[in-house]
C-alpha positions, 0 to 999 in steps of 0.5 A, spaced: 500 500 500 503 506 497 502 513 501 504 519 498 507 525 502 500 529 503 495 523 504 493 516 504 489 513 498 483 508 500 484 501 500 477 497 499 481 490 499 484 488 506 490 484 505 493 481 512 500 481 512 504 474 513 508 475 519 514 470 521 512 465 526 517 467 531 513 474 531 506 471 532 505 466 537 497 466 536 493 467 530 485 466 528 481 466 522 482 474 521 487 476 526 495 475 527 499 477 533 505 480 533 508 479 539 515 479 543 518 480 550 519 487 549 517 493 545 524 492 541 522 485 540 515 487 537 518 493 533 523 488 529 518 482 528 513 488 525 519 490 521 520 483 518 513 482 517 512 489 513 519 487 509 520 480 508 527 478 506 527 477 498 520 481 497 520 488 500 526 492 502 525 498 507 529 505 505 532 505 511 531 505 519 528 510 524 531 508 531 527 511 537 528 510 544 523 505 548 523 509 554 521 516 550 514 516 547 514 523 545 520 522 541 518 515 538 512 517 536 515 523 531 518 517 527 511 515 525 512 520 519 518 517 516 514 510 515 510 513 510 512 512 503 516 515 499 520 515 505 518 508 507 523 507 513 522 501 518 522 503 526 526 500 531 527 501 538 533 502 542 535 503 549 540 509 551 546 505 552 545 499 547 542 495 541 537 490 544 538 483 541 532 483 536 534 490 533 541 488 532 539 481 529 534 485 524 539 490 522 545 484 521 541 480 516 536 485 513 539 489 508 536 496 506 536 501 501 538 509 503 533 514 505 531 517 499 535 524 497 539 523 503 546 522 499 547 515 502 544 516 509 541 509 511 538 511 518 536 516 523 537 516 530 532 520 534 534 522 541 540 521 546 544 515 545 551 512 547 557 511 542 556 504 542 549 505 538 553 508 533 559 503 533 554 498 532 551 501 526 558 503 523 560 496 524 554 494 519 555 499 514 549 504 516 551 511 515 546 514 521 544 521 522 542 523 530 537 528 531 535 531 538 533 537 541 531 539 548 524 538 548 519 533 543 516 539 541 523 542 538 524 536 535 518 535 532 520 542 528 527 540 527 524 534 523 520 537 518 525 539 513 528 532 514 522 528 512 520 533 507 527 533 504 527 525 504 519 525 501 521 531 496 514 534 498 511 537 504 504 535 506 498 541 508 496 537 514 499 537 521 496 533 527 496 536 534 497 531 540 498 531 547 505 531 550 502 529 556 498 522 555 501 517 549 494 513 549 491 519 546 496 520 541 497 513 538 492 513 533 494 520 530 501 517 530 498 511 526 495 516 521 502 520 520 505 513 519 500 512 513 500 519 510 506 522 512 503 528 515 507 532 521 506 530 528 506 536 533 505 537 541 501 541 545 500 541 553 493 541 555 493 549 555 499 551 552 502 551 545 509 551 545 513 556 542 516 550 538 510 548 535 508 555 533 514 556 529 513 549 526 506 551 524 509 558 521 514 554 518 509 549 514 505 556 512 512 558 508 513 551 505 507 550 502 505 558 501 498 556 505 496 556 512 496 548 514 489 545 516 490 543 523 487 536 526 487 536 534 487 529 537 483 529 543 478 531 548 478 538 551 480 535 558 487 533 554 487 539 549 483 545 552 479 550 548 484 555 550 489 551 546 485 550 540 484 558 540 491 559 540 492 554 534 487 557 530 491 563 529 495 559 524 490 555 520 483 551 520 483 547 526 479 541 527 478 537 533 477 529 533 475 527 540 473 521 544 472 522 552 477 516 553 483 513 549 479 508 547 473 512 544 478 517 542 481 512 537 474 510 535 473 517 533 479 518 529 478 511 525 471 514 523 473 521 521 474 523 514 475 530 512 471 531 505 475 538 504 482 535 505 481 527 504 484 527 511 482 521 515 481 513 515 473 514 514 472 507 517 465 507 518 464 500 514 468 494 512 472 491 509 478 493 512 484 492 516 485 494 523 491 494 528 490 493 536 494 495 542 493 496 549 493 503 551 497 502 557 503 499 553 505 505 548 511 501 546 508 495 542 505 500 537 512 502 534 510 495 530 503 498 528 507 504 525 511 501 521 506 496 518 501 502 517 507 506 513 508 499 509 502 495 509 495 496 508 491 501 511 490 500 518 487 505 523 490 503 530 484 502 535 486 501 543 484 496 548 485 496 556 488 492 561 482 487 562 480 480 559 475 482 554 475 488 549 471 494 552 464 495 550 465 501 546 470 498 542 465 491 541 460 496 538 464 499 533 467 493 531 460 490 530 458 496 526 463 494 521 461 487 520 458 486 513 459 480 507 466 480 507 471 479 513 475 485 516 482 483 518 486 485 524 493 485 527 494 485 535 501 488 537 503 485 544 504 479 548 498 475 551 500 479 558 498 486 554 492 483 550 490 477 552 488 471 548 481 472 550 481 479 547 484 476 541 479 471 540 474 476 541 477 481 536 477 475 531 470 473 532 468 481 531 472 481 525 468 476 521 463 477 516 456 476 518 454 469 516 
């Protein structure tokens, strides 16, 4: 599934990826699990699923720290075509075994228009990480900033330069709660749209500068989509954002409801959003409390079939509001899904229930 720099194209025929057996652990009629013991395991298994050796090759790596969610979600935009980078997780001091194994055996192209750059590392990491990359012939650039908001602004010319274009849309998410930001990051991974941060009541100076920068790059004011209800991003913050372009709030009262609202939304003026109100479709599922498991969903959103990211929670059954939404998508053809995370994060009972809800009416 190809995605352009500005927005994604619609897919009407689900195509469930085939994951390597070591990365799944469980599967059903309509769902597979991409699991592991850590976010690094899951991100590597997802990258191997998205880019099976000998069949498809990423254009490079985006390395993020597994303990810095604000920095990590900014990598999403680099997963979208034409940049098409795979996202892998690091610890600050070392390269996890799953990441090391994948980089060692999966050859990549170079990031487009980068003059030989094979990877981007977001945030502060040790020299050992760069020593490992050098050992494997990967030329890497490190991008870091004092705050995630500043890093978001710093990434704009890099993503635009690699892609050869800048999108008109900017997605604003909370800098305080990853659960409300995850669905927007999955859209960024599919579309290439810029992700930027605000506090509940404050629009950081770096985010204001990013919006002004986008205006200059596109010679038009951006459309600004805010993911989250007013208790996460206040009306005062929305009012300030309105100085820089048209603002649209996409919101649900809880992280689970917010993810559903984001999956349903589509802007007829710009084409922004999944607009998922009926199947068949592909759907990703992650526990709202385990943001690191979503790194795999970001790579798959960029390289594979169009797949909104929905959330569950710490329970042995899917939340009622998610069940109702999945029931509304059922039709004559089955939907297909990918669960990211171990059975301790998304239980086997939840996976089976998800599988049944994705099935066609019979």
